[in-house]
N, CA, C and O atoms as a Maestro MAE file, in Angstrom:
{
 s_m_m2io_version
 :::
 2.0.0
}

f_m_ct {
 s_m_title
 :::
 protein
 m_atom[228] {
  # First column is atom index #
  i_m_mmod_type
  r_m_x_coord
  r_m_y_coord
  r_m_z_coord
  i_m_residue_number
  s_m_chain_name
  s_m_pdb_residue_name
  s_m_pdb_atom_name
  i_m_atomic_number
  :::
  1 25 -93.605 -8.522 20.612 1 A "UNK " " N  " 7
  2 3 -93.565 -9.665 21.499 1 A "UNK " " CA " 6
  3 2 -92.344 -10.500 21.109 1 A "UNK " " C  " 6
  4 15 -92.088 -10.740 19.929 1 A "UNK " " O  " 8
  5 25 -91.612 -10.929 22.109 2 A "UNK " " N  " 7
  6 3 -90.415 -11.720 21.830 2 A "UNK " " CA " 6
  7 2 -90.794 -13.107 21.298 2 A "UNK " " C  " 6
  8 15 -91.891 -13.609 21.547 2 A "UNK " " O  " 8
  9 25 -89.874 -13.699 20.574 3 A "UNK " " N  " 7
  10 3 -90.100 -15.060 20.060 3 A "UNK " " CA " 6
  11 2 -90.326 -16.041 21.208 3 A "UNK " " C  " 6
  12 15 -91.147 -16.953 21.109 3 A "UNK " " O  " 8
  13 25 -89.578 -15.839 22.309 4 A "UNK " " N  " 7
  14 3 -89.726 -16.724 23.462 4 A "UNK " " CA " 6
  15 2 -91.135 -16.624 24.061 4 A "UNK " " C  " 6
  16 15 -91.752 -17.642 24.373 4 A "UNK " " O  " 8
  17 25 -91.639 -15.393 24.220 5 A "UNK " " N  " 7
  18 3 -92.975 -15.217 24.783 5 A "UNK " " CA " 6
  19 2 -94.032 -15.824 23.857 5 A "UNK " " C  " 6
  20 15 -94.969 -16.472 24.324 5 A "UNK " " O  " 8
  21 25 -93.881 -15.614 22.544 6 A "UNK " " N  " 7
  22 3 -94.821 -16.169 21.563 6 A "UNK " " CA " 6
  23 2 -94.837 -17.702 21.639 6 A "UNK " " C  " 6
  24 15 -95.898 -18.323 21.582 6 A "UNK " " O  " 8
  25 25 -93.657 -18.296 21.768 7 A "UNK " " N  " 7
  26 3 -93.562 -19.759 21.868 7 A "UNK " " CA " 6
  27 2 -94.196 -20.260 23.163 7 A "UNK " " C  " 6
  28 15 -94.916 -21.258 23.155 7 A "UNK " " O  " 8
  29 25 -93.932 -19.573 24.279 8 A "UNK " " N  " 7
  30 3 -94.527 -19.977 25.555 8 A "UNK " " CA " 6
  31 2 -96.039 -19.831 25.530 8 A "UNK " " C  " 6
  32 15 -96.752 -20.652 26.107 8 A "UNK " " O  " 8
  33 25 -96.536 -18.789 24.863 9 A "UNK " " N  " 7
  34 3 -97.977 -18.612 24.708 9 A "UNK " " CA " 6
  35 2 -98.563 -19.775 23.915 9 A "UNK " " C  " 6
  36 15 -99.606 -20.313 24.284 9 A "UNK " " O  " 8
  37 25 -97.907 -20.162 22.839 10 A "UNK " " N  " 7
  38 3 -98.376 -21.298 22.043 10 A "UNK " " CA " 6
  39 2 -98.417 -22.581 22.856 10 A "UNK " " C  " 6
  40 15 -99.370 -23.354 22.750 10 A "UNK " " O  " 8
  41 25 -97.397 -22.812 23.661 11 A "UNK " " N  " 7
  42 3 -97.370 -23.998 24.524 11 A "UNK " " CA " 6
  43 2 -98.498 -23.950 25.554 11 A "UNK " " C  " 6
  44 15 -99.138 -24.965 25.828 11 A "UNK " " O  " 8
  45 25 -98.736 -22.764 26.124 12 A "UNK " " N  " 7
  46 3 -99.796 -22.630 27.127 12 A "UNK " " CA " 6
  47 2 -101.166 -22.879 26.505 12 A "UNK " " C  " 6
  48 15 -102.015 -23.530 27.114 12 A "UNK " " O  " 8
  49 25 -101.387 -22.366 25.299 13 A "UNK " " N  " 7
  50 3 -102.663 -22.593 24.604 13 A "UNK " " CA " 6
  51 2 -102.851 -24.084 24.354 13 A "UNK " " C  " 6
  52 15 -103.924 -24.630 24.612 13 A "UNK " " O  " 8
  53 25 -101.820 -24.735 23.857 14 A "UNK " " N  " 7
  54 3 -101.906 -26.172 23.585 14 A "UNK " " CA " 6
  55 2 -102.124 -26.973 24.866 14 A "UNK " " C  " 6
  56 15 -102.858 -27.962 24.866 14 A "UNK " " O  " 8
  57 25 -101.490 -26.548 25.951 15 A "UNK " " N  " 7
  58 3 -101.638 -27.222 27.236 15 A "UNK " " CA " 6
  59 2 -103.061 -27.072 27.770 15 A "UNK " " C  " 6
  60 15 -103.609 -28.005 28.358 15 A "UNK " " O  " 8
  61 25 -103.654 -25.902 27.566 16 A "UNK " " N  " 7
  62 3 -104.999 -25.630 28.086 16 A "UNK " " CA " 6
  63 2 -106.062 -26.397 27.313 16 A "UNK " " C  " 6
  64 15 -106.903 -27.076 27.901 16 A "UNK " " O  " 8
  65 25 -106.016 -26.284 26.011 17 A "UNK " " N  " 7
  66 3 -107.054 -26.885 25.173 17 A "UNK " " CA " 6
  67 2 -106.417 -27.235 23.828 17 A "UNK " " C  " 6
  68 15 -106.263 -26.358 22.977 17 A "UNK " " O  " 8
  69 25 -106.052 -28.478 23.624 18 A "UNK " " N  " 7
  70 3 -105.333 -28.848 22.395 18 A "UNK " " CA " 6
  71 2 -106.060 -28.482 21.101 18 A "UNK " " C  " 6
  72 15 -105.415 -28.310 20.067 18 A "UNK " " O  " 8
  73 25 -107.390 -28.359 21.138 19 A "UNK " " N  " 7
  74 3 -108.106 -28.026 19.903 19 A "UNK " " CA " 6
  75 2 -108.099 -26.529 19.606 19 A "UNK " " C  " 6
  76 15 -108.537 -26.117 18.532 19 A "UNK " " O  " 8
  77 25 -107.607 -25.702 20.542 20 A "UNK " " N  " 7
  78 3 -107.529 -24.259 20.317 20 A "UNK " " CA " 6
  79 2 -106.246 -23.903 19.584 20 A "UNK " " C  " 6
  80 15 -105.312 -24.699 19.496 20 A "UNK " " O  " 8
  81 25 -106.229 -22.687 19.063 21 A "UNK " " N  " 7
  82 3 -104.986 -22.141 18.549 21 A "UNK " " CA " 6
  83 2 -104.833 -20.726 19.106 21 A "UNK " " C  " 6
  84 15 -105.760 -20.179 19.703 21 A "UNK " " O  " 8
  85 25 -103.671 -20.151 18.907 22 A "UNK " " N  " 7
  86 3 -103.392 -18.838 19.490 22 A "UNK " " CA " 6
  87 2 -104.403 -17.795 19.046 22 A "UNK " " C  " 6
  88 15 -104.837 -16.975 19.856 22 A "UNK " " O  " 8
  89 25 -104.785 -17.811 17.776 23 A "UNK " " N  " 7
  90 3 -105.686 -16.769 17.278 23 A "UNK " " CA " 6
  91 2 -107.037 -16.793 17.983 23 A "UNK " " C  " 6
  92 15 -107.613 -15.734 18.233 23 A "UNK " " O  " 8
  93 25 -107.547 -17.960 18.304 24 A "UNK " " N  " 7
  94 3 -108.828 -18.034 19.007 24 A "UNK " " CA " 6
  95 2 -108.696 -17.446 20.407 24 A "UNK " " C  " 6
  96 15 -109.583 -16.717 20.852 24 A "UNK " " O  " 8
  97 25 -107.616 -17.748 21.104 25 A "UNK " " N  " 7
  98 3 -107.410 -17.207 22.446 25 A "UNK " " CA " 6
  99 2 -107.234 -15.692 22.376 25 A "UNK " " C  " 6
  100 15 -107.779 -14.971 23.212 25 A "UNK " " O  " 8
  101 25 -106.487 -15.204 21.400 26 A "UNK " " N  " 7
  102 3 -106.310 -13.759 21.249 26 A "UNK " " CA " 6
  103 2 -107.656 -13.089 20.986 26 A "UNK " " C  " 6
  104 15 -107.935 -12.036 21.558 26 A "UNK " " O  " 8
  105 25 -108.495 -13.676 20.132 27 A "UNK " " N  " 7
  106 3 -109.827 -13.114 19.874 27 A "UNK " " CA " 6
  107 2 -110.655 -13.075 21.155 27 A "UNK " " C  " 6
  108 15 -111.382 -12.109 21.388 27 A "UNK " " O  " 8
  109 25 -110.555 -14.119 21.993 28 A "UNK " " N  " 7
  110 3 -111.286 -14.124 23.265 28 A "UNK " " CA " 6
  111 2 -110.815 -12.990 24.169 28 A "UNK " " C  " 6
  112 15 -111.637 -12.344 24.820 28 A "UNK " " O  " 8
  113 25 -109.503 -12.735 24.222 29 A "UNK " " N  " 7
  114 3 -108.993 -11.615 25.005 29 A "UNK " " CA " 6
  115 2 -109.498 -10.285 24.459 29 A "UNK " " C  " 6
  116 15 -109.901 -9.412 25.228 29 A "UNK " " O  " 8
  117 25 -109.478 -10.127 23.149 30 A "UNK " " N  " 7
  118 3 -109.932 -8.873 22.537 30 A "UNK " " CA " 6
  119 2 -111.413 -8.646 22.827 30 A "UNK " " C  " 6
  120 15 -111.814 -7.531 23.161 30 A "UNK " " O  " 8
  121 25 -112.223 -9.685 22.704 31 A "UNK " " N  " 7
  122 3 -113.652 -9.551 23.016 31 A "UNK " " CA " 6
  123 2 -113.842 -9.085 24.456 31 A "UNK " " C  " 6
  124 15 -114.691 -8.232 24.715 31 A "UNK " " O  " 8
  125 25 -113.066 -9.631 25.401 32 A "UNK " " N  " 7
  126 3 -113.139 -9.205 26.789 32 A "UNK " " CA " 6
  127 2 -112.662 -7.763 26.929 32 A "UNK " " C  " 6
  128 15 -113.301 -6.962 27.611 32 A "UNK " " O  " 8
  129 25 -111.549 -7.432 26.290 33 A "UNK " " N  " 7
  130 3 -110.929 -6.113 26.427 33 A "UNK " " CA " 6
  131 2 -111.841 -4.998 25.942 33 A "UNK " " C  " 6
  132 15 -111.879 -3.926 26.546 33 A "UNK " " O  " 8
  133 25 -112.579 -5.233 24.859 34 A "UNK " " N  " 7
  134 3 -113.462 -4.189 24.322 34 A "UNK " " CA " 6
  135 2 -114.849 -4.221 24.961 34 A "UNK " " C  " 6
  136 15 -115.720 -3.435 24.589 34 A "UNK " " O  " 8
  137 25 -115.058 -5.110 25.905 35 A "UNK " " N  " 7
  138 3 -116.314 -5.146 26.642 35 A "UNK " " CA " 6
  139 2 -117.420 -5.947 25.990 35 A "UNK " " C  " 6
  140 15 -118.582 -5.828 26.378 35 A "UNK " " O  " 8
  141 25 -117.080 -6.758 25.009 36 A "UNK " " N  " 7
  142 3 -118.082 -7.581 24.335 36 A "UNK " " CA " 6
  143 2 -118.512 -8.761 25.197 36 A "UNK " " C  " 6
  144 15 -119.599 -9.309 25.012 36 A "UNK " " O  " 8
  145 25 -117.662 -9.149 26.131 37 A "UNK " " N  " 7
  146 3 -117.962 -10.242 27.052 37 A "UNK " " CA " 6
  147 2 -117.287 -9.963 28.391 37 A "UNK " " C  " 6
  148 15 -116.304 -9.225 28.461 37 A "UNK " " O  " 8
  149 25 -117.812 -10.546 29.428 38 A "UNK " " N  " 7
  150 3 -117.184 -10.432 30.740 38 A "UNK " " CA " 6
  151 2 -116.345 -11.664 31.070 38 A "UNK " " C  " 6
  152 15 -115.737 -11.737 32.138 38 A "UNK " " O  " 8
  153 25 -116.312 -12.623 30.158 39 A "UNK " " N  " 7
  154 3 -115.615 -13.890 30.400 39 A "UNK " " CA " 6
  155 2 -114.207 -13.867 29.831 39 A "UNK " " C  " 6
  156 15 -114.012 -13.805 28.617 39 A "UNK " " O  " 8
  157 25 -113.230 -13.917 30.724 40 A "UNK " " N  " 7
  158 3 -111.837 -14.047 30.289 40 A "UNK " " CA " 6
  159 2 -111.570 -15.483 29.882 40 A "UNK " " C  " 6
  160 15 -112.193 -16.400 30.418 40 A "UNK " " O  " 8
  161 25 -110.654 -15.700 28.942 41 A "UNK " " N  " 7
  162 3 -110.261 -17.077 28.638 41 A "UNK " " CA " 6
  163 2 -109.672 -17.729 29.881 41 A "UNK " " C  " 6
  164 15 -109.050 -17.064 30.710 41 A "UNK " " O  " 8
  165 25 -109.873 -19.029 30.001 42 A "UNK " " N  " 7
  166 3 -109.353 -19.777 31.142 42 A "UNK " " CA " 6
  167 2 -107.833 -19.830 31.072 42 A "UNK " " C  " 6
  168 15 -107.257 -20.120 30.023 42 A "UNK " " O  " 8
  169 25 -107.191 -19.545 32.204 43 A "UNK " " N  " 7
  170 3 -105.739 -19.618 32.263 43 A "UNK " " CA " 6
  171 2 -105.333 -21.077 32.409 43 A "UNK " " C  " 6
  172 15 -105.873 -21.787 33.257 43 A "UNK " " O  " 8
  173 25 -104.385 -21.535 31.587 44 A "UNK " " N  " 7
  174 3 -103.982 -22.942 31.653 44 A "UNK " " CA " 6
  175 2 -103.094 -23.226 32.861 44 A "UNK " " C  " 6
  176 15 -102.468 -22.330 33.426 44 A "UNK " " O  " 8
  177 25 -103.063 -24.477 33.228 45 A "UNK " " N  " 7
  178 3 -102.129 -24.959 34.242 45 A "UNK " " CA " 6
  179 2 -100.728 -24.884 33.644 45 A "UNK " " C  " 6
  180 15 -100.542 -25.230 32.477 45 A "UNK " " O  " 8
  181 25 -99.743 -24.440 34.415 46 A "UNK " " N  " 7
  182 3 -98.371 -24.455 33.894 46 A "UNK " " CA " 6
  183 2 -97.985 -25.875 33.464 46 A "UNK " " C  " 6
  184 15 -98.363 -26.848 34.117 46 A "UNK " " O  " 8
  185 25 -97.246 -25.987 32.386 47 A "UNK " " N  " 7
  186 3 -96.891 -27.289 31.818 47 A "UNK " " CA " 6
  187 2 -96.143 -28.174 32.806 47 A "UNK " " C  " 6
  188 15 -96.263 -29.398 32.749 47 A "UNK " " O  " 8
  189 25 -95.376 -27.578 33.708 48 A "UNK " " N  " 7
  190 3 -94.584 -28.368 34.649 48 A "UNK " " CA " 6
  191 2 -95.250 -28.474 36.020 48 A "UNK " " C  " 6
  192 15 -94.583 -28.810 36.998 48 A "UNK " " O  " 8
  193 25 -96.554 -28.194 36.111 49 A "UNK " " N  " 7
  194 3 -97.252 -28.213 37.396 49 A "UNK " " CA " 6
  195 2 -98.264 -29.345 37.442 49 A "UNK " " C  " 6
  196 15 -98.851 -29.719 36.427 49 A "UNK " " O  " 8
  197 25 -98.454 -29.879 38.633 50 A "UNK " " N  " 7
  198 3 -99.488 -30.889 38.824 50 A "UNK " " CA " 6
  199 2 -100.702 -30.288 39.526 50 A "UNK " " C  " 6
  200 15 -101.703 -30.970 39.746 50 A "UNK " " O  " 8
  201 25 -100.602 -28.986 39.882 51 A "UNK " " N  " 7
  202 3 -101.713 -28.313 40.537 51 A "UNK " " CA " 6
  203 2 -102.690 -27.781 39.503 51 A "UNK " " C  " 6
  204 15 -102.279 -27.436 38.395 51 A "UNK " " O  " 8
  205 25 -103.979 -27.705 39.839 52 A "UNK " " N  " 7
  206 3 -104.950 -27.136 38.904 52 A "UNK " " CA " 6
  207 2 -104.726 -25.640 38.736 52 A "UNK " " C  " 6
  208 15 -104.059 -25.031 39.573 52 A "UNK " " O  " 8
  209 25 -105.263 -25.024 37.677 53 A "UNK " " N  " 7
  210 3 -105.112 -23.582 37.491 53 A "UNK " " CA " 6
  211 2 -105.722 -22.825 38.672 53 A "UNK " " C  " 6
  212 15 -106.604 -23.336 39.363 53 A "UNK " " O  " 8
  213 25 -105.248 -21.620 38.888 54 A "UNK " " N  " 7
  214 3 -105.785 -20.791 39.967 54 A "UNK " " CA " 6
  215 2 -107.260 -20.528 39.718 54 A "UNK " " C  " 6
  216 15 -107.698 -20.409 38.574 54 A "UNK " " O  " 8
  217 25 -108.015 -20.439 40.795 55 A "UNK " " N  " 7
  218 3 -109.457 -20.190 40.692 55 A "UNK " " CA " 6
  219 2 -109.702 -18.807 40.107 55 A "UNK " " C  " 6
  220 15 -108.961 -17.863 40.381 55 A "UNK " " O  " 8
  221 25 -110.730 -18.702 39.313 56 A "UNK " " N  " 7
  222 3 -111.124 -17.422 38.748 56 A "UNK " " CA " 6
  223 2 -111.807 -16.605 39.839 56 A "UNK " " C  " 6
  224 15 -112.536 -17.166 40.657 56 A "UNK " " O  " 8
  225 25 -111.583 -15.272 39.869 57 A "UNK " " N  " 7
  226 3 -112.237 -14.449 40.902 57 A "UNK " " CA " 6
  227 2 -113.728 -14.353 40.678 57 A "UNK " " C  " 6
  228 15 -114.428 -13.701 41.452 57 A "UNK " " O  " 8
  :::
 }
 m_bond[227] {
  # First column is bond index #
  i_m_from
  i_m_to
  i_m_order
  :::
  1 1 2 1
  2 2 3 1
  3 3 4 2
  4 3 5 1
  5 5 6 1
  6 6 7 1
  7 7 8 2
  8 7 9 1
  9 9 10 1
  10 10 11 1
  11 11 12 2
  12 11 13 1
  13 13 14 1
  14 14 15 1
  15 15 16 2
  16 15 17 1
  17 17 18 1
  18 18 19 1
  19 19 20 2
  20 19 21 1
  21 21 22 1
  22 22 23 1
  23 23 24 2
  24 23 25 1
  25 25 26 1
  26 26 27 1
  27 27 28 2
  28 27 29 1
  29 29 30 1
  30 30 31 1
  31 31 32 2
  32 31 33 1
  33 33 34 1
  34 34 35 1
  35 35 36 2
  36 35 37 1
  37 37 38 1
  38 38 39 1
  39 39 40 2
  40 39 41 1
  41 41 42 1
  42 42 43 1
  43 43 44 2
  44 43 45 1
  45 45 46 1
  46 46 47 1
  47 47 48 2
  48 47 49 1
  49 49 50 1
  50 50 51 1
  51 51 52 2
  52 51 53 1
  53 53 54 1
  54 54 55 1
  55 55 56 2
  56 55 57 1
  57 57 58 1
  58 58 59 1
  59 59 60 2
  60 59 61 1
  61 61 62 1
  62 62 63 1
  63 63 64 2
  64 63 65 1
  65 65 66 1
  66 66 67 1
  67 67 68 2
  68 67 69 1
  69 69 70 1
  70 70 71 1
  71 71 72 2
  72 71 73 1
  73 73 74 1
  74 74 75 1
  75 75 76 2
  76 75 77 1
  77 77 78 1
  78 78 79 1
  79 79 80 2
  80 79 81 1
  81 81 82 1
  82 82 83 1
  83 83 84 2
  84 83 85 1
  85 85 86 1
  86 86 87 1
  87 87 88 2
  88 87 89 1
  89 89 90 1
  90 90 91 1
  91 91 92 2
  92 91 93 1
  93 93 94 1
  94 94 95 1
  95 95 96 2
  96 95 97 1
  97 97 98 1
  98 98 99 1
  99 99 100 2
  100 99 101 1
  101 101 102 1
  102 102 103 1
  103 103 104 2
  104 103 105 1
  105 105 106 1
  106 106 107 1
  107 107 108 2
  108 107 109 1
  109 109 110 1
  110 110 111 1
  111 111 112 2
  112 111 113 1
  113 113 114 1
  114 114 115 1
  115 115 116 2
  116 115 117 1
  117 117 118 1
  118 118 119 1
  119 119 120 2
  120 119 121 1
  121 121 122 1
  122 122 123 1
  123 123 124 2
  124 123 125 1
  125 125 126 1
  126 126 127 1
  127 127 128 2
  128 127 129 1
  129 129 130 1
  130 130 131 1
  131 131 132 2
  132 131 133 1
  133 133 134 1
  134 134 135 1
  135 135 136 2
  136 135 137 1
  137 137 138 1
  138 138 139 1
  139 139 140 2
  140 139 141 1
  141 141 142 1
  142 142 143 1
  143 143 144 2
  144 143 145 1
  145 145 146 1
  146 146 147 1
  147 147 148 2
  148 147 149 1
  149 149 150 1
  150 150 151 1
  151 151 152 2
  152 151 153 1
  153 153 154 1
  154 154 155 1
  155 155 156 2
  156 155 157 1
  157 157 158 1
  158 158 159 1
  159 159 160 2
  160 159 161 1
  161 161 162 1
  162 162 163 1
  163 163 164 2
  164 163 165 1
  165 165 166 1
  166 166 167 1
  167 167 168 2
  168 167 169 1
  169 169 170 1
  170 170 171 1
  171 171 172 2
  172 171 173 1
  173 173 174 1
  174 174 175 1
  175 175 176 2
  176 175 177 1
  177 177 178 1
  178 178 179 1
  179 179 180 2
  180 179 181 1
  181 181 182 1
  182 182 183 1
  183 183 184 2
  184 183 185 1
  185 185 186 1
  186 186 187 1
  187 187 188 2
  188 187 189 1
  189 189 190 1
  190 190 191 1
  191 191 192 2
  192 191 193 1
  193 193 194 1
  194 194 195 1
  195 195 196 2
  196 195 197 1
  197 197 198 1
  198 198 199 1
  199 199 200 2
  200 199 201 1
  201 201 202 1
  202 202 203 1
  203 203 204 2
  204 203 205 1
  205 205 206 1
  206 206 207 1
  207 207 208 2
  208 207 209 1
  209 209 210 1
  210 210 211 1
  211 211 212 2
  212 211 213 1
  213 213 214 1
  214 214 215 1
  215 215 216 2
  216 215 217 1
  217 217 218 1
  218 218 219 1
  219 219 220 2
  220 219 221 1
  221 221 222 1
  222 222 223 1
  223 223 224 2
  224 223 225 1
  225 225 226 1
  226 226 227 1
  227 227 228 2
  :::
 }
}
């Protein structure tokens, strides 16, 4: 993963939920990926957007 992508991921995590960190979000993705849960982590609103995040399907 590029340094730029890692930094943008960190910013997105902080934007979504300031009390989270990258490792918690990654664990949530892994739990979903291996079928331990059907709940994907919530996608954050883009930092430069005033619109709410896209609705979950």
